[in-house]
C-alpha positions in Angstrom: 26.3 22.7 -0.1 27.9 19.5 -1.3 30.9 19.7 -3.5 31.8 17.1 -6.3 34.3 14.6 -5.2 36.8 13.3 -7.7 36.6 9.7 -8.7 40.0 8.8 -7.4 39.3 10.4 -4.1 36.1 8.3 -3.7 38.0 5.2 -4.7 40.7 6.0 -2.1 38.0 6.3 0.6 36.3 3.1 -0.4 39.5 1.1 -0.6 40.4 2.6 2.8 37.2 1.2 4.3 37.9 -2.2 2.7 41.5 -2.2 4.1 40.2 -1.3 7.5 37.7 -4.3 7.5 34.7 -2.0 7.5 31.6 -2.5 5.3 30.9 0.1 2.6 27.4 1.5 3.0 25.5 3.4 0.3 22.0 4.5 0.7 19.3 5.8 -1.5 17.9 9.2 -0.6 14.6 10.5 -1.9 14.4 13.4 0.5 16.6 16.0 2.1 15.9 14.6 5.6 17.2 11.1 4.6 20.2 12.6 2.8 21.1 14.9 5.8 21.0 12.1 8.3 22.9 9.8 6.0 25.6 12.4 5.5 26.1 12.9 9.2 26.0 9.2 10.0 29.1 8.1 8.1 27.5 6.7 5.0 30.0 6.3 2.2 27.8 7.1 -0.8 24.3 8.7 -1.2 22.4 7.5 -4.3 19.6 9.6 -5.9 17.3 8.0 -8.3 13.7 8.1 -9.3 12.6 5.2 -7.1 13.7 7.2 -4.0 11.1 9.9 -4.8 8.3 7.4 -4.9 9.5 5.6 -1.8 9.4 8.9 0.1 5.9 9.5 -1.4 4.7 6.3 0.2 4.7 4.2 -3.0 6.4 1.0 -4.0 10.0 1.4 -5.3 9.1 -0.4 -8.5 7.1 2.7 -9.5 10.5 4.3 -10.3 10.9 1.9 -13.2 7.4 2.5 -14.6 6.6 5.2 -17.2 4.9 7.6 -14.8 7.6 10.3 -14.6 10.8 11.3 -16.4 13.4 9.4 -14.3 16.3 11.7 -15.4 14.4 14.9 -14.6 13.4 13.4 -11.2 17.1 12.6 -10.4 18.3 16.1 -11.4 15.5 17.9 -9.5 16.0 15.8 -6.4 19.7 16.5 -6.4 19.4 20.2 -7.1 16.5 21.1 -4.8 16.6 18.5 -1.9 19.9 16.6 -1.6 22.8 19.0 -2.4 21.5 21.8 -0.1 21.9 19.5 3.0 24.8 17.2 2.2 28.3 18.3 3.2 31.0 15.8 2.1 29.4 12.5 1.1 29.7 11.8 -2.6 26.3 11.7 -4.3 25.6 9.3 -7.1 22.8 9.8 -9.7 20.7 7.2 -11.3 20.5 7.6 -15.1 17.9 6.1 -17.3 20.0 5.5 -20.4 17.3 4.8 -22.9 15.5 8.1 -23.3 15.8 8.7 -27.1 14.7 12.4 -26.7 17.6 13.3 -24.5 21.3 13.7 -25.4 23.3 11.5 -23.1 26.4 13.6 -23.1 24.3 16.7 -22.3 22.7 14.8 -19.4 26.1 13.8 -18.0 27.3 17.4 -18.2 24.1 18.5 -16.4 24.8 16.0 -13.6 28.3 17.4 -13.2 27.0 20.9 -13.1 24.4 19.9 -10.5 27.1 18.4 -8.3 26.9 14.6 -8.8 30.1 12.7 -8.2 29.1 9.4 -9.9 26.5 7.5 -11.9 24.6 4.3 -11.6 22.4 2.6 -14.3 18.9 3.0 -12.9 16.2 2.5 -14.1 17.8 -0.5 -15.9 16.6 -3.0 -18.5 18.6 -5.5 -16.5 15.4 -5.8 -14.4 13.4 -6.9 -17.4 13.2 -10.4 -18.9 11.2 -12.4 -21.4 9.8 -11.2 -24.8 9.7 -7.5 -23.8 13.4 -7.6 -22.9 14.2 -9.2 -26.3 12.2 -6.5 -28.1 14.0 -3.7 -26.2 17.4 -5.3 -27.0 16.6 -5.7 -30.7 15.5 -2.1 -31.0 18.7 -0.7 -29.4 17.3 -0.1 -25.9 19.4 -2.8 -24.3 22.0 -3.4 -21.6 24.9 -2.7 -24.0 23.7 1.0 -24.1 23.9 1.1 -20.3 27.5 -0.2 -20.5 28.4 2.5 -22.9 26.7 5.2 -20.7 28.9 4.2 -17.8 32.0 4.2 -20.0 31.2 7.8 -21.0 30.6 8.7 -17.4 34.0 7.4 -16.4 35.6 9.5 -19.1 34.2 12.5 -17.3 35.9 11.5 -14.0 32.6 10.3 -12.5 32.5 7.2 -10.3 30.7 4.4 -12.0 28.4 1.9 -10.3 26.6 -0.8 -12.2 23.5 -2.7 -11.1 23.8 -6.3 -12.5 21.6 -9.3 -12.3 23.7 -12.0 -14.0 27.4 -13.0 -14.3 27.4 -12.0 -18.0 26.2 -8.5 -17.1 28.9 -8.2 -14.4 31.6 -9.3 -16.8 30.4 -6.8 -19.4 30.5 -3.9 -16.9 33.9 -4.7 -15.4 35.4 -5.1 -18.9 34.1 -1.6 -19.6 36.0 -0.3 -16.6 33.2 0.1 -14.1 34.4 0.9 -10.6 31.7 -0.8 -8.5 29.5 -3.8 -9.3 26.2 -4.0 -7.4 24.6 -7.4 -7.5 20.9 -6.8 -7.5 18.6 -9.3 -5.7 15.3 -7.8 -7.0 12.7 -5.6 -5.3 13.4 -5.5 -1.6 11.0 -7.4 0.7 9.6 -6.2 4.0 7.8 -3.2 5.3 4.4 -1.9 4.2 5.0 -1.8 0.5 7.9 -4.3 -0.1 7.5 -7.6 -1.8 5.7 -10.2 0.4 7.9 -12.9 -1.0 11.4 -12.7 -2.4 14.0 -15.3 -3.3 15.5 -17.0 -0.2 18.8 -15.7 1.3 20.4 -18.9 0.3 19.4 -18.6 -3.4 20.4 -14.9 -3.4 23.8 -15.8 -2.0 24.3 -18.4 -4.7 23.4 -15.9 -7.5 25.6 -13.2 -6.0 28.6 -15.6 -5.7 28.3 -16.3 -9.4 28.1 -12.6 -10.2 31.1 -11.7 -8.1 33.2 -14.6 -9.5 32.6 -13.2 -13.0 33.3 -9.7 -11.9 36.6 -10.6 -10.2 37.7 -12.8 -13.1 37.4 -9.7 -15.3 39.3 -7.5 -12.8 40.3 -8.6 -9.4 40.3 -5.1 -7.7 36.7 -4.3 -8.6 34.5 -3.2 -5.6 31.5 -5.5 -5.2 28.3 -4.6 -3.3 24.9 -6.2 -2.7 21.4 -4.9 -2.9 17.7 -5.8 -2.7 15.6 -8.9 -2.5 15.7 -10.6 1.0 18.4 -8.3 2.3 16.3 -6.2 4.6 18.2 -5.7 7.9 21.8 -5.0 8.8 22.1 -8.6 9.9 20.9 -9.8 6.5 23.6 -7.7 4.8 26.3 -8.9 7.1 25.4 -12.5 6.5 25.4 -12.1 2.8 28.7 -10.2 2.9 30.2 -13.0 5.0 29.1 -15.7 2.5 30.0 -13.8 -0.7 33.0 -11.6 0.2 31.0 -8.5 -0.7 32.6 -5.2 0.3 29.3 -3.7 1.5 25.7 -3.0 0.8 23.6 -0.5 -1.2 20.4 0.2 0.7 17.2 1.8 -0.5 14.0 0.5 1.0 16.0 -1.2 3.7 17.7 2.1 4.7 15.4 4.9 3.8 11.9 3.5 3.9 11.5 0.6 6.3 13.3 2.3 9.2 11.1 5.4 8.8 8.0 3.2 8.7 9.0 1.4 11.9 10.0 4.6 13.7 6.9 6.5 12.9 4.6 3.6 13.9 6.4 3.4 17.2 6.2 7.1 18.0 2.5 7.4 16.9 1.6 4.5 19.1 3.5 6.1 22.0 1.7 9.5 21.6 -1.7 7.7 21.4 -0.9 5.8 24.6 -0.4 9.1 26.5 0.2 9.2 30.2 -1.3 5.7 30.6 1.0 4.1 28.0 
């Protein structure tokens, strides 16, 4: 059974990886099997959020951002029933949907602590939304500022704080609020059976991430910066983006808990079908 890991201990571990020249690796886990393998493979952080459940159900990650389930209940249940029973020492981060007006945020954070979570990330996030709908949400008090405040409250409870951001302004807001880790988000991951068929190019993503990291480091030069999503599908993609942006590592989800499973299962089923003549 996993124990909670104190924020300073997690930061000590992450900074140790950076000092040693190793990439930080975090992975989403929507099942106990993924969490167990990740824990025993040296992953630095395991992230549990609603999209992980849908990935493991064979559905597109974006379903986790749609109103088809209670994202906070999904996160708590996944942690309690599937993740913590099999994870030994890897810190587990929970994705909070900040904007549920029927739930007390402080109570939710306390529930996460009681469940065993060591940190928090803002997912699902309105950062993924743009246009008139985003403007309506912001004007009615369901905006990015509320996610900043949620992470500030989480930090006050000794929880590690990770922030998904899409723009330099969002990055600066989060770092100024004291967030520990900024995760530049490249959008829905491409590749595999249910990923986007077309994403931004790696070059365009690198340009966006460099602007985000510049804003984050201008606000606090010791902030940990990670990448996620979009065209970053393979370890080679993540390494190239890190080399071109100075990122300290990568947060995988589809790229680490869906696509590898799809590929492995296809290969083994084909081998079984081939039989002795294969």
